[in-house]
PDBQT receptor file of N, H, CA, C and O in Angstrom, charges set to zero:
ATOM      1  N   MET A   1       0.753  -1.360   0.121  1.00  0.00    +0.000 N 
ATOM      2  CA  MET A   1      -0.172  -0.003   0.267  1.00  0.00    +0.000 C 
ATOM      3  C   MET A   1       1.122   1.376   0.341  1.00  0.00    +0.000 C 
ATOM      4  O   MET A   1       2.025   1.409   1.178  1.00  0.00    +0.000 OA
ATOM      5  N   ARG A   2       0.881   2.473  -0.816  1.00  0.00    +0.000 N 
ATOM      6  H   ARG A   2       0.148   2.446  -1.495  1.00  0.00    +0.000 HD
ATOM      7  CA  ARG A   2       1.520   4.026  -0.117  1.00  0.00    +0.000 C 
ATOM      8  C   ARG A   2       1.025   4.472   0.147  1.00  0.00    +0.000 C 
ATOM      9  O   ARG A   2      -0.171   4.698  -0.037  1.00  0.00    +0.000 OA
ATOM     10  N   SER A   3       2.364   5.082   1.184  1.00  0.00    +0.000 N 
ATOM     11  H   SER A   3       3.335   4.898   1.333  1.00  0.00    +0.000 HD
ATOM     12  CA  SER A   3       2.005   5.892   2.075  1.00  0.00    +0.000 C 
ATOM     13  C   SER A   3       2.486   7.418   1.804  1.00  0.00    +0.000 C 
ATOM     14  O   SER A   3       3.385   7.628   0.990  1.00  0.00    +0.000 OA
ATOM     15  N   TRP A   4       1.856   8.483   2.517  1.00  0.00    +0.000 N 
ATOM     16  H   TRP A   4       1.126   8.312   3.178  1.00  0.00    +0.000 HD
ATOM     17  CA  TRP A   4       2.175   9.621   1.788  1.00  0.00    +0.000 C 
ATOM     18  C   TRP A   4       2.888   9.565   3.484  1.00  0.00    +0.000 C 
ATOM     19  O   TRP A   4       3.155  10.694   3.897  1.00  0.00    +0.000 OA
ATOM     20  N   TRP A   5       3.171   8.561   4.347  1.00  0.00    +0.000 N 
ATOM     21  H   TRP A   5       2.955   7.644   4.012  1.00  0.00    +0.000 HD
ATOM     22  CA  TRP A   5       4.764   8.891   5.589  1.00  0.00    +0.000 C 
ATOM     23  C   TRP A   5       6.549   8.750   5.257  1.00  0.00    +0.000 C 
ATOM     24  O   TRP A   5       7.585   8.922   5.899  1.00  0.00    +0.000 OA
ATOM     25  N   LEU A   6       6.213   8.386   4.034  1.00  0.00    +0.000 N 
ATOM     26  H   LEU A   6       5.371   8.246   3.513  1.00  0.00    +0.000 HD
ATOM     27  CA  LEU A   6       7.263   7.636   3.534  1.00  0.00    +0.000 C 
ATOM     28  C   LEU A   6       8.391   8.838   3.913  1.00  0.00    +0.000 C 
ATOM     29  O   LEU A   6       8.081   9.993   4.205  1.00  0.00    +0.000 OA
ATOM     30  N   ASN A   7       9.734   8.320   3.843  1.00  0.00    +0.000 N 
ATOM     31  H   ASN A   7       9.985   7.382   3.606  1.00  0.00    +0.000 HD
ATOM     32  CA  ASN A   7      11.001   9.178   4.360  1.00  0.00    +0.000 C 
ATOM     33  C   ASN A   7      10.949   9.927   2.771  1.00  0.00    +0.000 C 
ATOM     34  O   ASN A   7      10.580   9.431   1.706  1.00  0.00    +0.000 OA
ATOM     35  N   GLY A   8      11.390  11.102   3.021  1.00  0.00    +0.000 N 
ATOM     36  H   GLY A   8      11.690  11.506   3.885  1.00  0.00    +0.000 HD
ATOM     37  CA  GLY A   8      11.849  12.580   2.168  1.00  0.00    +0.000 C 
ATOM     38  C   GLY A   8      11.605  12.644   1.363  1.00  0.00    +0.000 C 
ATOM     39  O   GLY A   8      10.632  13.281   0.962  1.00  0.00    +0.000 OA
ATOM     40  N   ARG A   9      12.879  11.591   0.280  1.00  0.00    +0.000 N 
ATOM     41  H   ARG A   9      13.670  11.073   0.607  1.00  0.00    +0.000 HD
ATOM     42  CA  ARG A   9      11.882  11.895  -1.205  1.00  0.00    +0.000 C 
ATOM     43  C   ARG A   9      10.946  11.388  -1.072  1.00  0.00    +0.000 C 
ATOM     44  O   ARG A   9       9.838  11.902  -1.231  1.00  0.00    +0.000 OA
ATOM     45  N   ALA A  10      11.244   9.913  -0.651  1.00  0.00    +0.000 N 
ATOM     46  H   ALA A  10      12.144   9.495  -0.523  1.00  0.00    +0.000 HD
ATOM     47  CA  ALA A  10       9.900   9.140  -1.335  1.00  0.00    +0.000 C 
ATOM     48  C   ALA A  10       8.514   9.821  -0.742  1.00  0.00    +0.000 C 
ATOM     49  O   ALA A  10       7.523   9.267  -1.220  1.00  0.00    +0.000 OA
ATOM     50  N   SER A  11       8.488   9.909  -0.665  1.00  0.00    +0.000 N 
ATOM     51  H   SER A  11       9.292  10.359  -0.277  1.00  0.00    +0.000 HD
ATOM     52  CA  SER A  11       7.019  10.957   0.202  1.00  0.00    +0.000 C 
ATOM     53  C   SER A  11       7.284  11.796  -0.951  1.00  0.00    +0.000 C 
ATOM     54  O   SER A  11       6.773  11.206  -1.903  1.00  0.00    +0.000 OA
ATOM     55  N   ALA A  12       8.057  13.344  -1.526  1.00  0.00    +0.000 N 
ATOM     56  H   ALA A  12       8.472  13.823  -0.752  1.00  0.00    +0.000 HD
ATOM     57  CA  ALA A  12       7.414  14.056  -2.197  1.00  0.00    +0.000 C 
ATOM     58  C   ALA A  12       7.452  14.070  -3.424  1.00  0.00    +0.000 C 
ATOM     59  O   ALA A  12       6.881  14.911  -4.119  1.00  0.00    +0.000 OA
ATOM     60  N   LYS A  13       8.434  12.723  -4.017  1.00  0.00    +0.000 N 
ATOM     61  H   LYS A  13       8.898  12.040  -3.452  1.00  0.00    +0.000 HD
ATOM     62  CA  LYS A  13       8.300  11.968  -5.179  1.00  0.00    +0.000 C 
ATOM     63  C   LYS A  13       6.731  11.619  -5.158  1.00  0.00    +0.000 C 
ATOM     64  O   LYS A  13       6.396  12.792  -5.330  1.00  0.00    +0.000 OA
ATOM     65  N   LEU A  14       5.895  11.159  -5.109  1.00  0.00    +0.000 N 
ATOM     66  H   LEU A  14       6.167  10.206  -4.969  1.00  0.00    +0.000 HD
ATOM     67  CA  LEU A  14       4.789  10.294  -4.471  1.00  0.00    +0.000 C 
ATOM     68  C   LEU A  14       3.230  11.861  -4.634  1.00  0.00    +0.000 C 
ATOM     69  O   LEU A  14       2.139  11.995  -5.189  1.00  0.00    +0.000 OA
ATOM     70  N   ILE A  15       4.181  12.685  -3.718  1.00  0.00    +0.000 N 
ATOM     71  H   ILE A  15       5.066  12.577  -3.268  1.00  0.00    +0.000 HD
ATOM     72  CA  ILE A  15       3.321  13.750  -4.032  1.00  0.00    +0.000 C 
ATOM     73  C   ILE A  15       2.794  14.217  -4.780  1.00  0.00    +0.000 C 
ATOM     74  O   ILE A  15       1.603  14.484  -4.939  1.00  0.00    +0.000 OA
ATOM     75  N   GLU A  16       4.608  14.528  -5.935  1.00  0.00    +0.000 N 
ATOM     76  H   GLU A  16       5.575  14.311  -5.806  1.00  0.00    +0.000 HD
ATOM     77  CA  GLU A  16       4.313  15.263  -7.012  1.00  0.00    +0.000 C 
ATOM     78  C   GLU A  16       3.690  14.701  -8.276  1.00  0.00    +0.000 C 
ATOM     79  O   GLU A  16       3.351  15.386  -9.240  1.00  0.00    +0.000 OA
ATOM     80  N   HIS A  17       3.500  12.527  -8.108  1.00  0.00    +0.000 N 
ATOM     81  H   HIS A  17       3.776  11.971  -7.324  1.00  0.00    +0.000 HD
ATOM     82  CA  HIS A  17       3.418  12.534  -9.162  1.00  0.00    +0.000 C 
ATOM     83  C   HIS A  17       1.816  12.578  -9.270  1.00  0.00    +0.000 C 
ATOM     84  O   HIS A  17       1.197  12.757 -10.319  1.00  0.00    +0.000 OA
ATOM     85  N   ALA A  18       1.184  12.357  -7.830  1.00  0.00    +0.000 N 
ATOM     86  H   ALA A  18       1.687  12.212  -6.978  1.00  0.00    +0.000 HD
ATOM     87  CA  ALA A  18      -0.460  12.452  -7.490  1.00  0.00    +0.000 C 
ATOM     88  C   ALA A  18      -1.272  14.260  -7.802  1.00  0.00    +0.000 C 
ATOM     89  O   ALA A  18      -2.415  14.521  -8.176  1.00  0.00    +0.000 OA
ATOM     90  N   ALA A  19       0.212  15.473  -7.358  1.00  0.00    +0.000 N 
ATOM     91  H   ALA A  19       1.141  15.261  -7.054  1.00  0.00    +0.000 HD
ATOM     92  CA  ALA A  19      -0.052  16.301  -8.685  1.00  0.00    +0.000 C 
ATOM     93  C   ALA A  19      -0.083  16.304  -9.978  1.00  0.00    +0.000 C 
ATOM     94  O   ALA A  19      -1.158  16.589 -10.505  1.00  0.00    +0.000 OA
ATOM     95  N   THR A  20       0.644  16.107 -10.509  1.00  0.00    +0.000 N 
ATOM     96  H   THR A  20       1.517  15.875 -10.081  1.00  0.00    +0.000 HD
ATOM     97  CA  THR A  20       1.144  15.841 -11.559  1.00  0.00    +0.000 C 
ATOM     98  C   THR A  20       0.124  15.885 -12.544  1.00  0.00    +0.000 C 
ATOM     99  O   THR A  20      -0.243  16.622 -13.459  1.00  0.00    +0.000 OA
ATOM    100  N   THR A  21      -0.210  14.753 -11.976  1.00  0.00    +0.000 N 
ATOM    101  H   THR A  21       0.088  14.154 -11.233  1.00  0.00    +0.000 HD
ATOM    102  CA  THR A  21      -1.301  13.604 -12.426  1.00  0.00    +0.000 C 
ATOM    103  C   THR A  21      -3.434  14.233 -12.612  1.00  0.00    +0.000 C 
ATOM    104  O   THR A  21      -4.378  14.140 -13.397  1.00  0.00    +0.000 OA
ATOM    105  N   ASN A  22      -2.970  15.000 -10.860  1.00  0.00    +0.000 N 
ATOM    106  H   ASN A  22      -2.203  15.075 -10.222  1.00  0.00    +0.000 HD
ATOM    107  CA  ASN A  22      -4.471  15.760 -11.234  1.00  0.00    +0.000 C 
ATOM    108  C   ASN A  22      -4.468  16.966 -11.351  1.00  0.00    +0.000 C 
ATOM    109  O   ASN A  22      -5.460  17.467 -10.823  1.00  0.00    +0.000 OA
ATOM    110  N   GLN A  23      -3.614  17.866 -11.933  1.00  0.00    +0.000 N 
ATOM    111  H   GLN A  23      -2.808  17.458 -12.362  1.00  0.00    +0.000 HD
ATOM    112  CA  GLN A  23      -3.481  19.056 -13.208  1.00  0.00    +0.000 C 
ATOM    113  C   GLN A  23      -3.767  18.079 -14.411  1.00  0.00    +0.000 C 
ATOM    114  O   GLN A  23      -4.873  18.322 -14.895  1.00  0.00    +0.000 OA
ATOM    115  N   HIS A  24      -3.191  17.183 -14.957  1.00  0.00    +0.000 N 
ATOM    116  H   HIS A  24      -2.293  16.986 -14.563  1.00  0.00    +0.000 HD
ATOM    117  CA  HIS A  24      -3.357  16.822 -16.074  1.00  0.00    +0.000 C 
ATOM    118  C   HIS A  24      -4.808  16.490 -16.519  1.00  0.00    +0.000 C 
ATOM    119  O   HIS A  24      -5.341  17.021 -17.494  1.00  0.00    +0.000 OA
ATOM    120  N   TRP A  25      -5.328  15.679 -15.817  1.00  0.00    +0.000 N 
ATOM    121  H   TRP A  25      -4.895  15.248 -15.025  1.00  0.00    +0.000 HD
ATOM    122  CA  TRP A  25      -6.506  15.461 -15.888  1.00  0.00    +0.000 C 
ATOM    123  C   TRP A  25      -8.008  16.844 -15.640  1.00  0.00    +0.000 C 
ATOM    124  O   TRP A  25      -9.191  16.714 -15.955  1.00  0.00    +0.000 OA
ATOM    125  N   GLN A  26      -7.415  17.877 -15.078  1.00  0.00    +0.000 N 
ATOM    126  H   GLN A  26      -6.454  17.984 -14.823  1.00  0.00    +0.000 HD
ATOM    127  CA  GLN A  26      -8.240  18.779 -14.765  1.00  0.00    +0.000 C 
ATOM    128  C   GLN A  26      -8.358  19.417 -15.818  1.00  0.00    +0.000 C 
ATOM    129  O   GLN A  26      -9.413  19.905 -16.223  1.00  0.00    +0.000 OA
ATOM    130  N   GLN A  27      -6.871  19.498 -16.573  1.00  0.00    +0.000 N 
ATOM    131  H   GLN A  27      -6.014  19.101 -16.244  1.00  0.00    +0.000 HD
ATOM    132  CA  GLN A  27      -7.295  20.395 -18.240  1.00  0.00    +0.000 C 
ATOM    133  C   GLN A  27      -7.695  19.428 -18.762  1.00  0.00    +0.000 C 
ATOM    134  O   GLN A  27      -8.543  20.016 -19.434  1.00  0.00    +0.000 OA
ATOM    135  N   ARG A  28      -7.820  18.383 -19.047  1.00  0.00    +0.000 N 
ATOM    136  H   ARG A  28      -7.131  17.905 -18.501  1.00  0.00    +0.000 HD
ATOM    137  CA  ARG A  28      -8.346  17.431 -19.580  1.00  0.00    +0.000 C 
ATOM    138  C   ARG A  28     -10.023  17.499 -19.801  1.00  0.00    +0.000 C 
ATOM    139  O   ARG A  28     -10.683  17.478 -20.840  1.00  0.00    +0.000 OA
ATOM    140  N   ILE A  29     -10.482  17.602 -18.197  1.00  0.00    +0.000 N 
ATOM    141  H   ILE A  29      -9.946  17.619 -17.353  1.00  0.00    +0.000 HD
ATOM    142  CA  ILE A  29     -11.636  17.652 -18.462  1.00  0.00    +0.000 C 
ATOM    143  C   ILE A  29     -12.393  18.961 -18.593  1.00  0.00    +0.000 C 
ATOM    144  O   ILE A  29     -13.604  19.085 -18.779  1.00  0.00    +0.000 OA
ATOM    145  N   ALA A  30     -11.134  20.282 -18.417  1.00  0.00    +0.000 N 
ATOM    146  H   ALA A  30     -10.151  20.181 -18.266  1.00  0.00    +0.000 HD
ATOM    147  CA  ALA A  30     -11.660  21.537 -18.849  1.00  0.00    +0.000 C 
ATOM    148  C   ALA A  30     -11.739  21.660 -20.082  1.00  0.00    +0.000 C 
ATOM    149  O   ALA A  30     -12.862  22.132 -20.261  1.00  0.00    +0.000 OA
ATOM    150  N   ALA A  31     -11.074  21.487 -21.401  1.00  0.00    +0.000 N 
ATOM    151  H   ALA A  31     -10.162  21.104 -21.255  1.00  0.00    +0.000 HD
ATOM    152  CA  ALA A  31     -10.557  21.229 -22.296  1.00  0.00    +0.000 C 
ATOM    153  C   ALA A  31     -11.906  19.939 -23.335  1.00  0.00    +0.000 C 
ATOM    154  O   ALA A  31     -12.048  19.811 -24.551  1.00  0.00    +0.000 OA
ATOM    155  N   ALA A  32     -12.615  19.251 -22.206  1.00  0.00    +0.000 N 
ATOM    156  H   ALA A  32     -12.499  19.356 -21.218  1.00  0.00    +0.000 HD
ATOM    157  CA  ALA A  32     -13.567  18.327 -22.456  1.00  0.00    +0.000 C 
ATOM    158  C   ALA A  32     -15.155  19.562 -22.116  1.00  0.00    +0.000 C 
ATOM    159  O   ALA A  32     -16.060  19.599 -22.950  1.00  0.00    +0.000 OA
ATOM    160  N   ARG A  33     -15.198  20.200 -21.173  1.00  0.00    +0.000 N 
ATOM    161  H   ARG A  33     -14.463  20.170 -20.496  1.00  0.00    +0.000 HD
ATOM    162  CA  ARG A  33     -15.861  21.280 -20.968  1.00  0.00    +0.000 C 
ATOM    163  C   ARG A  33     -16.199  21.668 -22.678  1.00  0.00    +0.000 C 
ATOM    164  O   ARG A  33     -16.925  21.129 -23.514  1.00  0.00    +0.000 OA
ATOM    165  N   LYS A  34     -15.341  22.800 -22.715  1.00  0.00    +0.000 N 
ATOM    166  H   LYS A  34     -14.752  23.238 -22.036  1.00  0.00    +0.000 HD
ATOM    167  CA  LYS A  34     -15.093  23.729 -23.196  1.00  0.00    +0.000 C 
ATOM    168  C   LYS A  34     -15.625  22.570 -25.316  1.00  0.00    +0.000 C 
ATOM    169  O   LYS A  34     -16.537  22.627 -26.141  1.00  0.00    +0.000 OA
ATOM    170  N   ASN A  35     -15.039  22.208 -25.234  1.00  0.00    +0.000 N 
ATOM    171  H   ASN A  35     -14.298  22.161 -24.564  1.00  0.00    +0.000 HD
ATOM    172  CA  ASN A  35     -15.358  21.321 -26.314  1.00  0.00    +0.000 C 
ATOM    173  C   ASN A  35     -17.193  21.286 -26.049  1.00  0.00    +0.000 C 
ATOM    174  O   ASN A  35     -17.815  22.247 -26.502  1.00  0.00    +0.000 OA
ATOM    175  N   HIS A  36     -17.761  20.485 -25.524  1.00  0.00    +0.000 N 
ATOM    176  H   HIS A  36     -17.256  19.705 -25.156  1.00  0.00    +0.000 HD
ATOM    177  CA  HIS A  36     -19.371  20.069 -25.305  1.00  0.00    +0.000 C 
ATOM    178  C   HIS A  36     -20.352  21.210 -25.647  1.00  0.00    +0.000 C 
ATOM    179  O   HIS A  36     -21.286  21.224 -26.449  1.00  0.00    +0.000 OA
ATOM    180  N   THR A  37     -19.589  22.752 -24.301  1.00  0.00    +0.000 N 
ATOM    181  H   THR A  37     -18.830  22.740 -23.650  1.00  0.00    +0.000 HD
ATOM    182  CA  THR A  37     -20.400  23.795 -24.553  1.00  0.00    +0.000 C 
ATOM    183  C   THR A  37     -20.278  24.421 -26.382  1.00  0.00    +0.000 C 
ATOM    184  O   THR A  37     -21.268  24.788 -27.016  1.00  0.00    +0.000 OA
ATOM    185  N   LYS A  38     -19.298  24.413 -26.763  1.00  0.00    +0.000 N 
ATOM    186  H   LYS A  38     -18.495  24.116 -26.248  1.00  0.00    +0.000 HD
ATOM    187  CA  LYS A  38     -19.642  24.733 -28.297  1.00  0.00    +0.000 C 
ATOM    188  C   LYS A  38     -20.107  24.368 -29.505  1.00  0.00    +0.000 C 
ATOM    189  O   LYS A  38     -20.473  24.959 -30.521  1.00  0.00    +0.000 OA
ATOM    190  N   GLN A  39     -19.898  22.087 -28.782  1.00  0.00    +0.000 N 
ATOM    191  H   GLN A  39     -19.601  21.607 -27.957  1.00  0.00    +0.000 HD
ATOM    192  CA  GLN A  39     -21.020  21.709 -29.339  1.00  0.00    +0.000 C 
ATOM    193  C   GLN A  39     -22.126  21.872 -29.151  1.00  0.00    +0.000 C 
ATOM    194  O   GLN A  39     -22.990  21.401 -29.891  1.00  0.00    +0.000 OA
ATOM    195  N   THR A  40     -22.369  22.565 -28.138  1.00  0.00    +0.000 N 
ATOM    196  H   THR A  40     -21.667  22.947 -27.537  1.00  0.00    +0.000 HD
ATOM    197  CA  THR A  40     -23.518  21.962 -28.216  1.00  0.00    +0.000 C 
ATOM    198  C   THR A  40     -24.549  23.935 -28.819  1.00  0.00    +0.000 C 
ATOM    199  O   THR A  40     -25.585  24.046 -29.473  1.00  0.00    +0.000 OA
ATOM    200  N   ARG A  41     -23.912  24.744 -28.396  1.00  0.00    +0.000 N 
ATOM    201  H   ARG A  41     -23.070  24.654 -27.865  1.00  0.00    +0.000 HD
ATOM    202  CA  ARG A  41     -24.191  25.806 -28.666  1.00  0.00    +0.000 C 
ATOM    203  C   ARG A  41     -23.929  25.889 -30.401  1.00  0.00    +0.000 C 
ATOM    204  O   ARG A  41     -24.207  26.889 -31.063  1.00  0.00    +0.000 OA
ATOM    205  N   LYS A  42     -23.462  24.888 -30.853  1.00  0.00    +0.000 N 
ATOM    206  H   LYS A  42     -23.237  24.075 -30.316  1.00  0.00    +0.000 HD
ATOM    207  CA  LYS A  42     -23.265  25.000 -33.146  1.00  0.00    +0.000 C 
ATOM    208  C   LYS A  42     -24.853  24.245 -33.065  1.00  0.00    +0.000 C 
ATOM    209  O   LYS A  42     -25.796  24.695 -33.717  1.00  0.00    +0.000 OA
ATOM    210  N   LYS A  43     -24.979  23.015 -32.147  1.00  0.00    +0.000 N 
ATOM    211  H   LYS A  43     -24.213  22.650 -31.618  1.00  0.00    +0.000 HD
ATOM    212  CA  LYS A  43     -26.159  23.069 -32.266  1.00  0.00    +0.000 C 
ATOM    213  C   LYS A  43     -27.231  23.281 -32.558  1.00  0.00    +0.000 C 
ATOM    214  O   LYS A  43     -27.977  22.609 -33.269  1.00  0.00    +0.000 OA
ATOM    215  N   LEU A  44     -27.477  24.564 -31.859  1.00  0.00    +0.000 N 
ATOM    216  H   LEU A  44     -26.871  25.110 -31.281  1.00  0.00    +0.000 HD
ATOM    217  CA  LEU A  44     -28.946  25.248 -31.321  1.00  0.00    +0.000 C 
ATOM    218  C   LEU A  44     -27.960  26.293 -32.437  1.00  0.00    +0.000 C 
ATOM    219  O   LEU A  44     -28.765  26.129 -33.354  1.00  0.00    +0.000 OA
ATOM    220  N   ARG A  45     -27.248  26.904 -32.863  1.00  0.00    +0.000 N 
ATOM    221  H   ARG A  45     -26.594  27.037 -32.118  1.00  0.00    +0.000 HD
ATOM    222  CA  ARG A  45     -27.373  27.750 -33.310  1.00  0.00    +0.000 C 
ATOM    223  C   ARG A  45     -28.057  27.550 -34.229  1.00  0.00    +0.000 C 
ATOM    224  O   ARG A  45     -28.803  28.339 -34.809  1.00  0.00    +0.000 OA
ATOM    225  N   LYS A  46     -27.782  26.089 -34.509  1.00  0.00    +0.000 N 
ATOM    226  H   LYS A  46     -27.176  25.448 -34.038  1.00  0.00    +0.000 HD
ATOM    227  CA  LYS A  46     -28.191  25.128 -36.309  1.00  0.00    +0.000 C 
ATOM    228  C   LYS A  46     -30.198  25.159 -36.229  1.00  0.00    +0.000 C 
ATOM    229  O   LYS A  46     -31.146  24.999 -36.997  1.00  0.00    +0.000 OA
ATOM    230  N   MET A  47     -30.039  25.356 -35.315  1.00  0.00    +0.000 N 
ATOM    231  H   MET A  47     -29.268  25.486 -34.691  1.00  0.00    +0.000 HD
ATOM    232  CA  MET A  47     -31.683  25.313 -34.973  1.00  0.00    +0.000 C 
ATOM    233  C   MET A  47     -32.280  26.644 -35.119  1.00  0.00    +0.000 C 
ATOM    234  O   MET A  47     -33.439  26.926 -35.422  1.00  0.00    +0.000 OA
ATOM    235  N   GLY A  48     -31.724  27.078 -34.968  1.00  0.00    +0.000 N 
ATOM    236  H   GLY A  48     -30.783  26.849 -34.721  1.00  0.00    +0.000 HD
ATOM    237  CA  GLY A  48     -32.203  28.852 -35.106  1.00  0.00    +0.000 C 
ATOM    238  C   GLY A  48     -32.408  29.596 -33.650  1.00  0.00    +0.000 C 
ATOM    239  O   GLY A  48     -32.789  30.731 -33.362  1.00  0.00    +0.000 OA
ATOM    240  N   ILE A  49     -32.051  28.632 -32.971  1.00  0.00    +0.000 N 
ATOM    241  H   ILE A  49     -31.741  27.710 -33.206  1.00  0.00    +0.000 HD
ATOM    242  CA  ILE A  49     -32.038  29.319 -31.323  1.00  0.00    +0.000 C 
ATOM    243  C   ILE A  49     -29.856  30.142 -31.218  1.00  0.00    +0.000 C 
ATOM    244  O   ILE A  49     -28.692  29.749 -31.289  1.00  0.00    +0.000 OA
ATOM    245  N   TYR A  50     -30.592  31.281 -31.037  1.00  0.00    +0.000 N 
ATOM    246  H   TYR A  50     -31.538  31.600 -30.979  1.00  0.00    +0.000 HD
ATOM    247  CA  TYR A  50     -29.311  31.853 -30.222  1.00  0.00    +0.000 C 
ATOM    248  C   TYR A  50     -29.474  33.034 -28.861  1.00  0.00    +0.000 C 
ATOM    249  O   TYR A  50     -30.129  34.068 -28.734  1.00  0.00    +0.000 OA
ATOM    250  N   PHE A  51     -28.557  32.310 -27.999  1.00  0.00    +0.000 N 
ATOM    251  H   PHE A  51     -28.025  31.470 -28.102  1.00  0.00    +0.000 HD
ATOM    252  CA  PHE A  51     -28.770  32.883 -26.580  1.00  0.00    +0.000 C 
ATOM    253  C   PHE A  51     -28.636  34.387 -26.330  1.00  0.00    +0.000 C 
ATOM    254  O   PHE A  51     -29.014  34.723 -25.207  1.00  0.00    +0.000 OA
ATOM    255  N   LYS A  52     -28.078  35.602 -27.305  1.00  0.00    +0.000 N 
ATOM    256  H   LYS A  52     -27.771  35.329 -28.217  1.00  0.00    +0.000 HD
ATOM    257  CA  LYS A  52     -27.913  36.785 -27.731  1.00  0.00    +0.000 C 
ATOM    258  C   LYS A  52     -29.967  36.967 -27.655  1.00  0.00    +0.000 C 
ATOM    259  O   LYS A  52     -30.640  37.992 -27.551  1.00  0.00    +0.000 OA
ATOM    260  N   ASP A  53     -30.262  35.985 -27.726  1.00  0.00    +0.000 N 
ATOM    261  H   ASP A  53     -29.715  35.152 -27.810  1.00  0.00    +0.000 HD
ATOM    262  CA  ASP A  53     -31.726  36.425 -28.749  1.00  0.00    +0.000 C 
ATOM    263  C   ASP A  53     -33.021  36.492 -27.052  1.00  0.00    +0.000 C 
ATOM    264  O   ASP A  53     -33.799  37.406 -26.777  1.00  0.00    +0.000 OA
ATOM    265  N   LEU A  54     -32.797  35.259 -26.308  1.00  0.00    +0.000 N 
ATOM    266  H   LEU A  54     -32.165  34.517 -26.532  1.00  0.00    +0.000 HD
ATOM    267  CA  LEU A  54     -33.014  34.799 -25.329  1.00  0.00    +0.000 C 
ATOM    268  C   LEU A  54     -33.379  35.073 -23.706  1.00  0.00    +0.000 C 
ATOM    269  O   LEU A  54     -32.858  34.489 -22.757  1.00  0.00    +0.000 OA
ATOM    270  N   ILE A  55     -34.122  35.822 -23.661  1.00  0.00    +0.000 N 
ATOM    271  H   ILE A  55     -34.545  36.297 -24.432  1.00  0.00    +0.000 HD
ATOM    272  CA  ILE A  55     -35.345  36.442 -22.435  1.00  0.00    +0.000 C 
ATOM    273  C   ILE A  55     -35.031  36.108 -21.201  1.00  0.00    +0.000 C 
ATOM    274  O   ILE A  55     -35.783  35.431 -20.501  1.00  0.00    +0.000 OA
ATOM    275  N   ARG A  56     -33.844  36.568 -20.794  1.00  0.00    +0.000 N 
ATOM    276  H   ARG A  56     -33.232  37.119 -21.363  1.00  0.00    +0.000 HD
ATOM    277  CA  ARG A  56     -33.298  35.843 -19.009  1.00  0.00    +0.000 C 
ATOM    278  C   ARG A  56     -35.108  36.093 -18.441  1.00  0.00    +0.000 C 
ATOM    279  O   ARG A  56     -36.074  36.610 -19.003  1.00  0.00    +0.000 OA
ATOM    280  N   CYS A  57     -34.910  35.381 -16.960  1.00  0.00    +0.000 N 
ATOM    281  H   CYS A  57     -34.126  34.961 -16.504  1.00  0.00    +0.000 HD
ATOM    282  CA  CYS A  57     -35.665  35.430 -16.113  1.00  0.00    +0.000 C 
ATOM    283  C   CYS A  57     -35.136  36.295 -15.094  1.00  0.00    +0.000 C 
ATOM    284  O   CYS A  57     -34.031  36.686 -14.716  1.00  0.00    +0.000 OA
ATOM    285  N   ARG A  58     -36.383  36.449 -14.787  1.00  0.00    +0.000 N 
ATOM    286  H   ARG A  58     -37.280  36.132 -15.094  1.00  0.00    +0.000 HD
ATOM    287  CA  ARG A  58     -35.873  37.195 -13.475  1.00  0.00    +0.000 C 
ATOM    288  C   ARG A  58     -36.377  36.974 -12.247  1.00  0.00    +0.000 C 
ATOM    289  O   ARG A  58     -37.511  36.500 -12.168  1.00  0.00    +0.000 OA
ATOM    290  N   TRP A  59     -35.568  37.300 -10.957  1.00  0.00    +0.000 N 
ATOM    291  H   TRP A  59     -34.647  37.685 -11.021  1.00  0.00    +0.000 HD
ATOM    292  CA  TRP A  59     -35.997  35.642 -10.157  1.00  0.00    +0.000 C 
ATOM    293  C   TRP A  59     -36.571  37.012  -9.231  1.00  0.00    +0.000 C 
ATOM    294  O   TRP A  59     -36.527  38.179  -9.621  1.00  0.00    +0.000 OA
ATOM    295  N   PRO A  60     -37.097  36.552  -7.956  1.00  0.00    +0.000 N 
ATOM    296  CA  PRO A  60     -37.944  37.684  -7.338  1.00  0.00    +0.000 C 
ATOM    297  C   PRO A  60     -37.418  37.962  -6.163  1.00  0.00    +0.000 C 
ATOM    298  O   PRO A  60     -37.912  38.840  -5.457  1.00  0.00    +0.000 OA
TER     299      PRO A  60
């Protein structure tokens, strides 16, 4: 089992690897979100729905 409480170098290496992995996946998720948003907006524009023309709801 991996342990965060290893000696200095091993623990630092494990933490660095975890941070690198997290950063990679956060970037991938952000890119996917951006792409999905673009595709959805493109699909809606094709159907004649434009966000600039929509009326926003007024919250009480």
